[in-house]
Structures are given as C-alpha cells and as structure tokens.
N, CA, C and O of each residue as an XYZ file, in Angstrom:
860
protein
N       8.076    -21.665     -7.795
C       8.040    -20.212     -7.177
C       8.963    -19.295     -7.579
O       8.738    -18.085     -7.594
N      10.243    -19.927     -7.985
C      11.249    -19.038     -8.523
C      10.899    -18.461     -9.754
O      11.170    -17.296    -10.043
N      10.279    -19.281    -10.521
C       9.838    -18.786    -11.793
C       8.877    -17.706    -11.728
O       8.903    -16.786    -12.545
N       8.048    -17.778    -10.814
C       6.838    -16.736    -10.479
C       7.542    -15.367    -10.112
O       7.163    -14.274    -10.532
N       8.660    -15.584     -9.237
C       9.467    -14.404     -8.618
C       9.865    -13.732     -9.966
O       9.539    -12.559    -10.149
N      10.565    -14.431    -10.935
C      11.207    -13.693    -12.062
C      10.172    -13.140    -12.955
O      10.483    -12.201    -13.689
N       9.051    -13.588    -12.971
C       7.826    -13.021    -13.825
C       7.404    -11.847    -13.036
O       7.042    -10.855    -13.668
N       7.400    -11.818    -11.879
C       6.589    -10.729    -10.977
C       7.648     -9.809    -10.276
O       7.485     -9.378     -9.135
N       8.771     -9.537    -11.067
C       9.942     -8.670    -10.528
C       9.389     -7.164     -9.926
O       9.771     -6.584     -8.909
N       8.461     -6.785    -10.815
C       7.983     -5.529    -10.405
C       7.203     -5.368     -9.239
O       7.040     -4.268     -8.711
N       6.660     -6.535     -8.769
C       5.908     -6.524     -7.339
C       7.122     -6.469     -6.267
O       7.070     -5.795     -5.238
N       8.121     -7.199     -6.618
C       9.166     -7.246     -5.501
C       9.868     -5.974     -5.533
O      10.353     -5.603     -4.464
N      10.018     -5.213     -6.588
C      10.635     -3.960     -6.590
C       9.694     -2.941     -5.871
O      10.113     -2.078     -5.100
N       8.500     -3.110     -6.170
C       7.603     -2.083     -5.395
C       7.645     -2.253     -3.988
O       7.709     -1.207     -3.343
N       7.624     -3.386     -3.318
C       7.733     -3.602     -1.998
C       8.978     -3.307     -1.465
O       8.988     -2.880     -0.311
N      10.040     -3.441     -2.055
C      11.323     -3.221     -1.572
C      11.586     -1.618     -1.736
O      12.259     -1.092     -0.849
N      11.183     -0.932     -2.634
C      11.176      0.297     -2.984
C      10.474      1.087     -1.648
O      11.059      1.976     -1.030
N       9.270      0.652     -1.360
C       8.742      1.217     -0.257
C       9.491      1.116      1.040
O       9.646      2.099      1.763
N       9.967     -0.110      1.340
C      10.921     -0.272      2.478
C      11.999      0.729      2.430
O      12.229      1.445      3.405
N      12.722      0.813      1.244
C      13.828      1.679      1.066
C      13.458      3.145      1.411
O      14.209      3.940      1.975
N      12.222      3.382      0.999
C      11.761      4.825      1.090
C      11.587      5.121      2.788
O      11.843      6.198      3.327
N      11.210      4.188      3.310
C      11.018      4.363      4.817
C      12.166      4.569      5.514
O      12.263      5.462      6.357
N      13.289      3.611      5.156
C      14.479      3.590      5.774
C      15.241      5.013      5.431
O      15.970      5.547      6.266
N      15.021      5.538      4.219
C      15.755      6.731      3.878
C      15.100      8.052      4.704
O      15.819      8.978      5.078
N      13.843      8.023      4.907
C      13.055      9.086      5.670
C      13.381      8.888      7.058
O      13.442      9.924      7.720
N      13.633      7.670      7.729
C      13.589      7.457      9.110
C      14.303      8.457     10.026
O      13.773      8.771     11.092
N      15.584      9.014      9.624
C      16.054      9.977     10.429
C      15.399     11.373     10.562
O      15.610     12.147     11.496
N      14.591     11.593      9.525
C      13.750     12.819      9.412
C      12.414     12.848     10.069
O      11.775     13.874     10.300
N      12.037     11.592     10.358
C      10.639     11.482     10.796
C      10.445     11.661     12.291
O      11.380     11.332     13.019
N       9.331     12.149     12.829
C       9.296     12.448     14.118
C       9.073     11.174     15.073
O       8.862     10.070     14.570
N       9.123     11.345     16.375
C       9.086      9.985     17.106
C       7.705      9.363     16.912
O       7.551      8.146     16.820
N       6.767     10.194     16.856
C       5.144      9.643     16.759
C       4.742      9.731     15.112
O       4.983     10.742     14.453
N       4.211      8.744     14.649
C       3.647      8.826     13.283
C       2.287      8.549     13.233
O       1.952      7.476     13.735
N       1.354      9.302     12.715
C      -0.136      9.160     12.629
C      -0.398      7.653     11.906
O       0.224      7.183     10.953
N      -1.341      7.138     12.542
C      -1.596      5.770     11.781
C      -3.151      5.691     11.538
O      -3.598      4.719     10.929
N      -3.942      6.629     11.971
C      -5.428      6.563     11.906
C      -6.006      7.831     11.986
O      -5.610      8.725     12.734
N      -7.116      7.917     11.071
C      -7.790      9.326     11.052
C      -9.344      8.940     11.223
O      -9.861      7.948     10.710
N     -10.006      9.892     12.033
C     -11.432      9.627     12.177
C     -12.281     10.172     10.896
O     -11.763     10.622      9.874
N     -13.451     10.070     11.098
C     -14.345     10.481      9.928
C     -14.143     11.857      9.595
O     -14.402     12.230      8.451
N     -13.703     12.676     10.474
C     -13.724     14.180     10.009
C     -12.175     14.427      9.444
O     -11.820     15.559      9.114
N     -11.364     13.388      9.366
C      -9.981     13.404      8.636
C      -9.148     13.954      9.812
O      -8.065     14.447      9.494
N      -9.474     13.950     11.106
C      -8.425     14.357     12.078
C      -7.700     13.058     12.724
O      -8.350     12.032     12.927
N      -6.424     13.147     13.013
C      -5.597     12.120     13.533
C      -6.042     11.771     14.788
O      -6.222     12.669     15.611
N      -6.282     10.441     15.122
C      -6.726     10.002     16.382
C      -6.137      8.742     16.959
O      -6.544      8.169     17.970
N      -4.957      8.318     16.064
C      -4.143      7.193     16.354
C      -2.669      7.561     15.998
O      -2.336      8.228     15.018
N      -1.861      7.049     16.907
C      -0.365      7.282     16.621
C       0.283      5.942     16.771
O      -0.291      4.989     17.297
N       1.432      5.903     16.318
C       2.352      4.759     16.673
C       3.757      5.112     16.653
O       4.052      6.092     15.970
N       4.717      4.481     17.293
C       6.100      4.848     17.320
C       6.725      4.902     15.967
O       6.298      4.319     14.971
N       7.849      5.713     16.039
C       8.601      5.610     14.452
C       9.001      4.347     13.990
O       8.765      4.004     12.831
N       9.615      3.586     14.831
C      10.006      2.316     14.341
C       8.879      1.317     13.839
O       9.092      0.558     12.894
N       7.795      1.351     14.445
C       6.745      0.625     14.078
C       6.168      1.280     12.866
O       5.789      0.582     11.925
N       6.086      2.487     12.840
C       5.136      3.170     11.660
C       5.979      3.040     10.318
O       5.434      3.062      9.215
N       7.447      2.892     10.508
C       8.296      2.832      9.224
C       8.366      1.345      8.716
O       8.408      1.101      7.511
N       8.376      0.400      9.636
C       8.700     -0.965      9.199
C       7.520     -1.866      9.181
O       7.531     -2.939      8.577
N       6.551     -1.440      9.818
C       5.249     -2.556      9.773
C       4.707     -2.836      8.396
O       4.653     -3.987      7.964
N       4.282     -1.726      7.661
C       3.474     -1.884      6.416
C       4.519     -2.523      5.387
O       4.143     -3.483      4.714
N       5.632     -2.097      5.260
C       6.545     -2.772      4.389
C       6.778     -4.197      4.579
O       6.805     -4.935      3.594
N       6.966     -4.697      5.875
C       7.221     -5.904      6.266
C       5.851     -6.677      6.078
O       5.917     -7.825      5.639
N       4.887     -6.250      6.312
C       3.641     -6.726      6.044
C       3.348     -7.203      4.689
O       2.850     -8.295      4.416
N       3.749     -6.164      3.755
C       3.711     -6.351      2.399
C       4.525     -7.350      1.923
O       4.086     -8.082      1.035
N       5.865     -7.542      2.447
C       6.743     -8.456      2.020
C       6.330     -9.937      2.503
O       6.580    -10.931      1.822
N       5.666     -9.984      3.760
C       5.218    -11.186      4.217
C       4.024    -11.664      3.215
O       4.003    -12.820      2.791
N       3.166    -10.834      2.910
C       1.953    -11.121      2.200
C       2.222    -11.777      0.933
O       1.558    -12.728      0.520
N       3.307    -11.202      0.260
C       3.805    -11.818     -1.109
C       3.855    -13.219     -1.074
O       3.000    -13.890     -1.653
N       4.880    -13.770     -0.381
C       4.923    -15.211     -0.443
C       3.708    -16.085     -0.067
O       3.359    -17.150     -0.577
N       3.124    -15.364      0.983
C       1.879    -16.126      1.560
C       0.674    -16.266      0.668
O      -0.145    -17.180      0.768
N       0.625    -15.178     -0.313
C      -0.487    -15.412     -1.452
C      -0.058    -16.236     -2.562
O      -0.858    -16.524     -3.453
N       1.190    -16.655     -2.579
C       1.609    -17.689     -3.614
C       1.565    -19.101     -3.077
O       1.272    -20.041     -3.817
N       1.859    -19.264     -1.771
C       1.946    -20.467     -1.036
C       0.437    -21.089     -0.683
O       0.145    -22.274     -0.843
N      -0.506    -20.018     -0.150
C      -1.858    -20.473      0.131
C      -2.577    -21.335     -0.950
O      -3.146    -22.398     -0.701
N      -2.484    -20.740     -2.211
C      -3.204    -21.698     -3.266
C      -2.744    -22.968     -3.547
O      -3.467    -23.839     -4.031
N      -1.407    -23.144     -3.229
C      -0.864    -24.413     -3.331
C      -1.408    -25.475     -2.332
O      -1.463    -26.679     -2.584
N      -1.765    -24.949     -1.283
C      -2.185    -25.799     -0.191
C      -3.599    -25.864     -0.104
O      -4.101    -26.634      0.715
N      -4.374    -25.097     -0.903
C      -5.852    -25.112     -0.945
C      -6.295    -26.310     -1.620
O      -5.886    -26.665     -2.725
N      -7.220    -26.971     -0.852
C      -7.942    -28.267     -1.450
C      -8.414    -28.142     -2.650
O      -8.395    -29.141     -3.368
N      -8.924    -26.956     -3.136
C      -9.298    -26.731     -4.432
C      -8.292    -26.028     -5.226
O      -8.673    -25.109     -5.952
N      -7.114    -26.329     -5.183
C      -5.909    -25.521     -5.816
C      -6.145    -25.583     -7.324
O      -5.775    -24.594     -7.957
N      -6.688    -26.563     -7.977
C      -6.723    -26.594     -9.369
C      -7.803    -25.703     -9.958
O      -7.870    -25.614    -11.184
N      -8.704    -24.996     -9.143
C      -9.415    -23.913     -9.517
C      -8.680    -22.765     -9.720
O      -9.130    -21.877    -10.443
N      -7.580    -22.663     -9.164
C      -6.837    -21.230     -9.174
C      -6.453    -21.117    -10.812
O      -6.337    -20.003    -11.323
N      -6.281    -22.236    -11.527
C      -5.937    -22.081    -12.965
C      -6.803    -21.536    -13.618
O      -6.468    -20.987    -14.668
N      -8.150    -21.520    -13.207
C      -9.220    -20.745    -14.014
C      -9.451    -19.483    -13.727
O     -10.412    -18.907    -14.236
N      -8.692    -18.923    -12.956
C      -8.807    -17.443    -12.500
C      -7.394    -16.782    -12.178
O      -7.255    -15.825    -11.417
N      -6.445    -17.373    -12.808
C      -5.047    -16.997    -12.430
C      -4.753    -15.399    -12.830
O      -4.111    -14.661    -12.083
N      -5.210    -15.044    -13.879
C      -5.314    -13.700    -14.195
C      -5.822    -12.774    -13.314
O      -5.185    -11.759    -13.035
N      -7.000    -13.038    -12.806
C      -7.714    -12.284    -11.873
C      -7.175    -12.317    -10.521
O      -7.180    -11.312     -9.810
N      -6.667    -13.546    -10.107
C      -5.693    -13.508     -8.892
C      -4.631    -12.746     -8.858
O      -4.349    -12.155     -7.816
N      -3.857    -12.625     -9.989
C      -2.714    -11.776    -10.105
C      -3.032    -10.422     -9.963
O      -2.383     -9.704     -9.202
N      -4.090     -9.955    -10.711
C      -4.427     -8.664    -10.614
C      -4.919     -8.197     -9.082
O      -4.656     -7.093     -8.605
N      -5.639     -9.181     -8.443
C      -5.920     -8.922     -6.932
C      -4.755     -8.698     -6.047
O      -4.724     -7.798     -5.209
N      -3.664     -9.659     -6.285
C      -2.438     -9.292     -5.604
C      -1.785     -8.162     -5.671
O      -1.355     -7.600     -4.664
N      -1.623     -7.646     -7.034
C      -0.951     -6.483     -7.531
C      -1.741     -5.397     -6.834
O      -1.112     -4.484     -6.300
N      -2.986     -5.412     -6.794
C      -3.768     -4.240     -6.379
C      -3.624     -4.173     -4.886
O      -3.363     -3.058     -4.435
N      -3.754     -5.206     -4.004
C      -3.536     -5.141     -2.647
C      -2.001     -4.593     -2.315
O      -1.808     -3.688     -1.502
N      -1.030     -5.194     -2.980
C       0.314     -4.657     -2.663
C       0.523     -3.165     -2.986
O       1.170     -2.394     -2.277
N      -0.107     -2.842     -4.152
C      -0.057     -1.299     -4.332
C      -0.780     -0.448     -3.264
O      -0.342      0.573     -2.736
N      -1.891     -1.014     -3.057
C      -2.763     -0.312     -2.078
C      -1.818      0.140     -0.700
O      -1.641      1.256     -0.213
N      -1.314     -1.155     -0.305
C      -0.761     -0.883      0.985
C       0.711     -0.026      0.791
O       1.243      0.521      1.756
N       1.207      0.009     -0.381
C       2.462      0.814     -0.594
C       1.968      2.345     -0.749
O       2.696      3.267     -0.380
N       0.852      2.541     -1.244
C       0.455      3.910     -1.436
C       0.132      4.522     -0.232
O       0.598      5.633      0.022
N      -0.716      3.858      0.663
C      -1.134      4.268      1.993
C       0.097      4.563      2.878
O       0.211      5.505      3.662
N       0.963      3.632      2.626
C       2.345      3.797      3.498
C       3.170      5.083      3.144
O       3.706      5.843      3.950
N       3.164      5.164      1.914
C       3.998      6.440      1.514
C       3.426      7.814      1.861
O       4.094      8.800      2.175
N       1.978      7.736      1.751
C       1.239      8.789      1.973
C       1.192      9.176      3.448
O       1.223     10.348      3.823
N       1.118      8.153      4.241
C       1.364      8.303      5.720
C       2.689      8.886      6.156
O       2.668      9.782      7.000
N       3.799      8.479      5.679
C       5.065      8.936      6.027
C       5.092     10.375      5.493
O       5.634     11.222      6.203
N       4.596     10.714      4.391
C       4.724     12.250      3.904
C       3.935     13.130      4.864
O       4.297     14.264      5.179
N       2.795     12.511      5.322
C       1.883     13.457      6.335
C       2.724     13.574      7.513
O       2.793     14.656      8.097
N       3.372     12.553      7.918
C       4.071     12.595      9.262
C       5.360     13.640      9.187
O       5.872     14.135     10.191
N       5.755     13.867      7.957
C       6.944     14.876      7.654
C       6.378     16.207      7.627
O       7.112     17.182      7.787
N       4.973     16.346      7.413
C       4.469     17.601      7.513
C       3.793     18.195      6.094
O       3.303     19.318      5.973
N       3.871     17.331      5.218
C       3.558     17.610      3.936
C       2.018     17.805      3.959
O       1.328     16.980      4.560
N       1.407     18.953      3.275
C       0.013     19.343      3.446
C      -0.999     18.428      2.598
O      -1.862     18.957      1.899
N      -0.871     17.141      2.680
C      -1.777     16.213      1.888
C      -3.138     16.132      2.454
O      -3.329     16.061      3.668
N      -3.972     16.140      1.683
C      -5.521     15.707      2.016
C      -5.751     14.256      2.359
O      -6.457     13.510      1.680
N      -5.147     13.925      3.390
C      -5.174     12.444      3.824
C      -6.574     11.888      3.760
O      -6.753     10.785      3.242
N      -7.510     12.536      4.221
C      -8.790     11.991      4.214
C      -9.484     11.803      2.734
O     -10.205     10.828      2.522
N      -9.276     12.596      1.921
C      -9.591     12.347      0.362
C      -8.780     11.189     -0.140
O      -9.343     10.309     -0.791
N      -7.493     11.130      0.119
C      -6.486     10.176     -0.510
C      -6.997      8.704     -0.102
O      -7.043      7.786     -0.922
N      -7.334      8.586      1.096
C      -7.535      7.395      1.889
C      -8.814      6.815      1.194
O      -8.845      5.703      0.668
N      -9.851      7.678      1.250
C     -11.275      7.371      0.793
C     -11.082      7.051     -0.611
O     -11.484      6.002     -1.112
N     -10.471      7.951     -1.233
C     -10.466      7.456     -2.725
C      -9.886      6.228     -3.127
O     -10.461      5.550     -3.978
N      -8.761      5.838     -2.592
C      -7.904      4.626     -2.903
C      -8.667      3.423     -2.281
O      -8.734      2.350     -2.880
N      -9.234      3.622     -1.081
C     -10.140      2.423     -0.525
C     -11.231      2.244     -1.475
O     -11.397      1.071     -1.808
N     -12.022      3.103     -2.002
C     -13.056      2.997     -2.968
C     -12.333      2.218     -4.144
O     -12.659      1.086     -4.501
N     -11.426      2.883     -4.638
C     -10.807      2.246     -5.904
C     -10.476      0.738     -5.690
O     -10.692     -0.101     -6.565
N      -9.935      0.443     -4.462
C      -9.623     -0.891     -4.076
C     -10.922     -1.815     -4.361
O     -10.923     -2.844     -5.038
N     -11.965     -1.260     -3.738
C     -13.402     -2.101     -3.990
C     -13.600     -2.199     -5.389
O     -13.714     -3.310     -5.908
N     -13.656     -1.102     -6.089
C     -13.836     -1.130     -7.620
C     -13.153     -2.206     -8.359
O     -13.698     -2.940     -9.183
N     -11.906     -2.241     -7.998
C     -11.021     -3.108     -8.740
C     -11.343     -4.646     -8.312
O     -11.384     -5.520     -9.179
N     -11.557     -4.922     -7.017
C     -11.929     -6.156     -6.651
C     -13.212     -6.483     -7.157
O     -13.380     -7.631     -7.569
N     -14.044     -5.757     -7.191
C     -15.393     -6.126     -7.763
C     -15.516     -6.454     -9.001
O     -16.444     -7.124     -9.454
N     -14.334     -5.879     -9.794
C     -14.475     -5.930    -11.183
C     -13.967     -7.444    -11.551
O     -14.185     -7.937    -12.657
N     -13.351     -8.048    -10.631
C     -12.778     -9.409    -10.921
C     -13.481    -10.479     -9.845
O     -13.117    -11.655     -9.811
N     -14.434     -9.997     -9.048
C     -15.217    -10.732     -8.258
C     -15.849    -12.072     -8.790
O     -15.797    -13.199     -8.297
N     -16.440    -11.642     -9.898
C     -17.186    -12.844    -10.508
C     -16.315    -13.927    -11.193
O     -16.849    -14.978    -11.546
N     -15.159    -13.736    -11.368
C     -14.232    -14.550    -12.078
C     -13.550    -15.515    -11.061
O     -12.849    -16.449    -11.450
N     -13.769    -15.269     -9.805
C     -13.020    -16.146     -8.709
C     -13.685    -17.450     -8.806
O     -14.906    -17.493     -8.957
N     -12.883    -18.656     -8.721
C     -13.577    -19.889     -8.651
C     -13.629    -20.401     -7.223
O     -12.923    -19.907     -6.343
N     -14.423    -21.335     -7.020
C     -14.571    -21.968     -5.753
C     -13.246    -22.279     -5.216
O     -12.433    -22.935     -5.867
N     -13.000    -21.809     -4.003
C     -11.633    -22.182     -3.169
C     -11.858    -21.711     -1.748
O     -12.899    -21.122     -1.456
N     -10.859    -21.968     -0.808
C     -10.762    -21.581      0.452
C     -10.075    -20.262      0.942
O     -10.050    -20.020      2.149
N      -9.599    -19.532      0.169
C      -8.661    -18.474      0.578
C      -9.090    -16.912     -0.071
O      -8.828    -15.834      0.461
N      -9.751    -17.102     -1.243
C      -9.996    -15.873     -1.809
C     -11.314    -15.792     -2.217
O     -11.884    -16.705     -2.814
N     -11.891    -14.592     -1.880
C     -13.400    -14.288     -2.192
C     -14.303    -14.292     -1.070
O     -13.884    -14.057      0.063
N     -15.611    -14.562     -1.325
C     -16.568    -14.221     -0.340
C     -16.756    -15.693      0.383
O     -17.421    -16.582     -0.148
N     -16.193    -15.824      1.466
C     -16.153    -17.182      2.226
C     -17.126    -17.104      3.301
O     -16.821    -16.501      4.329
N     -18.327    -17.679      3.166
C     -19.288    -17.988      4.094
C     -19.458    -19.403      4.295
O     -18.945    -20.129      3.443
N     -20.092    -19.954      5.277
C     -20.377    -21.546      5.278
C     -21.202    -22.006      4.301
O     -21.286    -23.209      4.055
N     -21.916    -21.044      3.625
C     -22.753    -21.546      2.522
C     -22.048    -21.444      1.201
O     -22.344    -22.231      0.301
N     -21.241    -20.628      1.052
C     -20.464    -20.489     -0.212
C     -19.539    -21.645     -0.398
O     -19.363    -22.170     -1.497
N     -18.925    -22.047      0.753
C     -17.863    -22.890      0.964
C     -18.628    -24.363      0.778
O     -18.074    -25.375      0.348
N     -19.702    -24.284      1.100
C     -20.400    -25.675      1.178
C     -20.862    -26.048     -0.195
O     -20.949    -27.240     -0.490
N     -21.157    -25.131     -1.037
C     -21.902    -25.346     -2.325
C     -21.292    -24.501     -3.414
O     -21.233    -23.283     -3.243
N     -20.857    -25.023     -4.466
C     -20.222    -24.357     -5.616
C     -21.224    -23.541     -6.232
O     -20.853    -22.470     -6.711
N     -22.503    -23.883     -6.307
C     -23.405    -23.085     -7.021
C     -23.731    -21.650     -6.301
O     -23.912    -20.575     -6.873
N     -23.760    -21.927     -4.852
C     -24.046    -20.898     -4.090
C     -22.749    -19.885     -4.128
O     -22.921    -18.678     -3.960
N     -21.617    -20.364     -4.328
C     -20.486    -19.619     -4.480
C     -20.523    -18.869     -5.694
O     -20.117    -17.708     -5.648
N     -20.973    -19.374     -6.855
C     -20.951    -18.750     -8.221
C     -21.990    -17.651     -8.188
O     -21.731    -16.523     -8.606
N     -23.127    -17.975     -7.707
C     -24.344    -16.921     -7.647
C     -23.956    -15.854     -6.753
O     -24.232    -14.716     -7.133
N     -23.300    -16.009     -5.506
C     -22.953    -14.996     -4.599
C     -22.075    -14.064     -5.311
O     -22.267    -12.848     -5.324
N     -21.106    -14.659     -5.905
C     -19.907    -13.798     -6.364
C     -20.368    -12.852     -7.486
O     -19.955    -11.696     -7.586
N     -21.358    -13.490     -8.422
C     -21.845    -12.837     -9.370
C     -22.860    -11.615     -8.863
O     -22.886    -10.521     -9.427
N     -23.536    -11.892     -7.930
C     -24.276    -10.975     -7.284
C     -23.340     -9.763     -6.755
O     -23.585     -8.607     -7.100
N     -22.387    -10.044     -6.006
C     -21.474     -9.333     -5.145
C     -20.530     -8.441     -6.229
O     -20.186     -7.312     -5.877
N     -20.206     -8.842     -7.256
C     -19.311     -8.100     -8.246
C     -19.782     -6.645     -8.653
O     -19.084     -5.637     -8.541
N     -21.077     -6.694     -9.142
C     -21.493     -5.373     -9.502
C     -21.790     -4.395     -8.310
O     -21.768     -3.170     -8.432
N     -22.063     -5.045     -7.181
C     -22.330     -4.280     -5.933
C     -21.017     -3.611     -5.528
O     -21.048     -2.426     -5.197
N     -19.892     -4.272     -5.531
C     -18.646     -3.835     -5.214
C     -18.229     -2.699     -6.064
O     -17.779     -1.649     -5.607
N     -18.402     -2.958     -7.354
C     -17.970     -1.856     -8.367
C     -18.720     -0.738     -8.130
O     -18.100      0.319     -8.009
N     -20.057     -0.722     -8.024
C     -20.779      0.242     -7.835
C     -20.517      1.004     -6.460
O     -20.573      2.233     -6.475
N     -20.275      0.431     -5.445
C     -19.875      0.963     -4.277
C     -18.507      1.784     -4.399
O     -18.342      2.919     -3.951
N     -17.673      1.116     -4.997
C     -16.260      1.671     -5.287
C     -16.321      3.102     -5.966
O     -15.781      4.111     -5.510
N     -17.057      3.025     -7.115
C     -17.252      4.269     -8.007
C     -18.095      5.307     -7.122
O     -17.781      6.495     -7.195
N     -19.162      4.909     -6.279
C     -19.624      5.909     -5.325
C     -18.747      6.515     -4.518
O     -18.743      7.729     -4.316
N     -17.837      5.574     -3.937
C     -16.920      6.045     -2.972
C     -15.873      7.023     -3.592
O     -15.514      8.056     -3.027
N     -15.508      6.685     -4.568
C     -14.473      7.550     -5.326
C     -15.229      8.928     -5.669
O     -14.541      9.946     -5.738
N     -16.605      9.001     -5.887
C     -17.234     10.329     -6.187
C     -17.450     10.949     -4.934
O     -17.243     12.161     -4.986
N     -17.774     10.553     -3.898
C     -17.940     11.076     -2.573
C     -16.793     11.408     -1.877
O     -16.885     12.193     -0.934
N     -15.587     10.875     -2.232
C     -14.494     11.335     -1.660
C     -14.016     12.829     -1.925
O     -13.252     13.478     -1.211
N     -14.599     13.216     -3.046
C     -14.384     14.711     -3.352
C     -15.116     15.560     -2.437
O     -14.861     16.763     -2.497
N     -15.977     15.160     -1.602
C     -16.885     15.818     -0.722
C     -16.346     15.693      0.827
O     -16.535     14.674      1.492
N     -15.705     16.765      1.283
C     -15.227     16.590      2.606
C     -16.169     16.465      3.771
O     -15.777     16.053      4.862
N     -17.467     16.836      3.528
C     -18.377     16.837      4.504
C     -18.732     15.384      5.226
O     -18.762     14.360      4.543
N     -18.948     15.366      6.378
C     -19.174     14.129      7.100
C     -20.155     13.115      6.481
O     -19.952     11.910      6.333
N     -21.306     13.847      6.131
C     -22.346     13.001      5.440
C     -21.826     12.180      4.292
O     -22.271     11.043      4.136
N     -20.981     12.634      3.533
C     -20.467     11.964      2.363
C     -19.526     10.732      2.832
O     -19.378      9.754      2.099
N     -18.964     10.827      3.968
C     -18.187      9.615      4.600
C     -19.261      8.588      4.928
O     -19.249      7.435      4.497
N     -20.287      9.158      5.809
C     -21.204      8.174      6.062
C     -21.854      7.354      5.143
O     -22.072      6.165      5.377
N     -22.242      8.026      3.911
C     -22.810      7.210      2.914
C     -21.911      6.218      2.249
O     -22.283      5.109      1.865
N     -20.665      6.711      2.138
C     -19.604      5.899      1.692
C     -19.398      4.722      2.483
O     -19.524      3.629      1.931
N     -19.100      4.789      3.695
C     -19.021      3.647      4.595
C     -20.222      2.755      4.768
O     -20.102      1.544      4.951
N     -21.347      3.354      4.710
C     -22.692      2.653      4.783
C     -22.746      1.734      3.559
O     -23.224      0.603      3.638
N     -22.238      2.248      2.407
C     -22.289      1.509      1.229
C     -21.464      0.201      1.162
O     -21.733     -0.797      0.493
N     -20.368      0.404      2.015
C     -19.360     -0.803      2.086
C     -19.883     -1.734      3.052
O     -19.557     -2.902      2.843
N     -20.646     -1.506      4.105
C     -21.311     -2.316      4.905
C     -22.385     -3.117      4.045
O     -22.442     -4.347      4.049
N     -23.125     -2.398      3.401
C     -24.184     -2.977      2.690
C     -23.541     -4.154      1.669
O     -24.028     -5.284      1.693
N     -22.526     -3.859      0.855
C     -21.795     -4.662      0.070
C     -21.273     -5.756      0.722
O     -21.005     -6.711     -0.008
N     -21.036     -5.885      2.004
C     -20.528     -6.937      2.753
C     -21.761     -7.804      3.450
O     -21.672     -9.010      3.684
N     -22.729     -7.126      3.691
C     -23.772     -7.752      4.382
C     -24.728     -8.650      3.223
O     -25.118     -9.797      3.442
N     -24.965     -8.007      2.167
C     -26.000     -8.407      1.179
C     -25.437     -9.730      0.609
O     -26.219    -10.679      0.573
N     -24.120     -9.915      0.139
C     -23.823    -11.244     -0.255
C     -23.766    -12.275      0.581
O     -23.958    -13.401      0.121
N     -23.500    -12.102      1.928
C     -23.668    -12.842      2.977
C     -25.155    -13.447      3.398
O     -25.423    -14.619      3.660
N     -25.845    -12.556      3.389
C     -27.378    -12.920      3.492
C     -27.964    -13.677      2.352
O     -28.766    -14.601      2.489
N     -27.484    -13.199      1.150
C     -27.960    -13.987     -0.012
C     -27.471    -15.553     -0.053
O     -28.139    -16.547     -0.339
N     -26.225    -15.465      0.285
C     -25.642    -16.895      0.181
C     -26.383    -17.756      1.064
O     -26.618    -18.904      0.687
N     -26.829    -17.312      2.320
C     -27.709    -18.170      3.245
C     -29.034    -18.521      2.627
O     -29.408    -19.689      2.522
N     -29.711    -17.526      2.235
C     -31.026    -17.805      1.573
C     -30.973    -18.627      0.330
O     -31.848    -19.466      0.116
N     -30.019    -18.433     -0.473
C     -29.963    -19.210     -1.748
C     -29.523    -20.643     -1.243
O     -30.072    -21.565     -1.847
N     -28.723    -20.964     -0.346
C     -28.197    -22.101     -0.034
C     -29.636    -22.961      0.652
O     -29.899    -24.122      0.339
N     -30.355    -22.254      1.491
C     -31.555    -22.702      2.111
C     -32.480    -23.232      1.085
O     -33.060    -24.311      1.211
N     -32.612    -22.370     -0.028
C     -33.462    -22.592     -1.256
C     -33.001    -23.970     -1.925
O     -33.790    -24.856     -2.255
N     -31.802    -24.019     -2.057
C     -31.255    -25.337     -2.754
C     -31.449    -26.582     -1.937
O     -31.812    -27.641     -2.449
N     -31.189    -26.429     -0.608
C     -31.489    -27.645      0.256
C     -32.853    -27.931      0.378
O     -33.172    -29.094      0.629
N     -33.781    -27.004      0.233
C     -35.187    -27.424      0.236
C     -35.731    -27.999     -1.156
O     -36.899    -28.377     -1.253
C-alpha cells in the first residue's frame, strides 16, 4: 500500500488540497451552506458550516484507502490485475468529481455567481461518460461494476451485461453534457430519464440473459 501511495501522490494532494481549501474559507463562509438544488436549479437543501466544509473532503479521504483495501479482500481479487488501469482511472475520476463539486459548492456559498445547475449536470454526465468508457474492461468481482444477483452468479452474464452497459453509459453521458447547456426543465427530465434507463436496462438484461443460460 505504501508503494501505491508513492505512485498516486497526485490523488493524495488533490484530496488534501480540497480540505485545505475548505479550512481556508471556513471563517468567510456563512453559517448555512447549500447542499442540494432542485431540477430548476434552486437551492432546496442546506447544511451547517462545519458539516458542509468537512464532510466531502473527509469522505474523499476515507474513500481512498477503502478503494485500495476492498480489492485485496475480494474473493476474485486476482481479476483486478486484468483491469488495473481501468480501476485506477475510475478511482481518479470519482475523487476528482467529489473535489470539483465540493469546491463549486463552497464558492456558491460565498456568493460567487456560478451556474451551479449547469456545472453539476455537466460533471455528473461527464462522470457517466468516463465510467462507461471503462465499463466493458471491468472483470468479474464483488465491489466494482454492475452487481446484480445474476452478474455475480455467472461470469458470462457479467461480461455481456458490462459490454451492453458501456456504450449506453457513454451515450447517456454525452447526451447529458449536451443537455446541460439548456436551462429548461425539459432538458433536465430527459437527462435524468436517460440515467434511469441506463441503470434499469443492464439490470433487466442480466436477469433475462441469466435465465436464458439456465434454460
């Protein structure tokens, strides 16, 4: 694990830099920090300053060792060797996503006129596109990927399901990035609807394909 820490120093710096950024801004922040926006882009959820400043950096910090340890206790840990590059990209993407959303949230709390609705929708869509690009490379395991009872029960179902999901996730991500430039509510409904579809379709497919194999 120490060797991995040395190789991935940039991830550690990213996580610690976001925490330092929050601590630096702490005295300037209001007592309430926005934490959730509705589909119209209006704030409908708040948190206390301490929670808002420390929760996401600490979550990111905890997530880092967790995503290193979990593959080592996975019964199929040998499979991680076959998608180690994809797994590293997935980890970097998740850490970066949390850091970006965190920084944007604090800047909005300070009163900066940022278009939070556009930013969140764009980066969520980008997250789906990146994850989808590597989805088909994820080998059979118990922690990463589309884990349904049927993909976990059969490796062929796992492979077919992830190969189906990969282009769907990329397409939904690209569509979402395009729609994020439209502030209208209908664009948000289409984007979130596509995210629901790419979640449901692989799950249903895995069940049907598994039943076909059993028969």
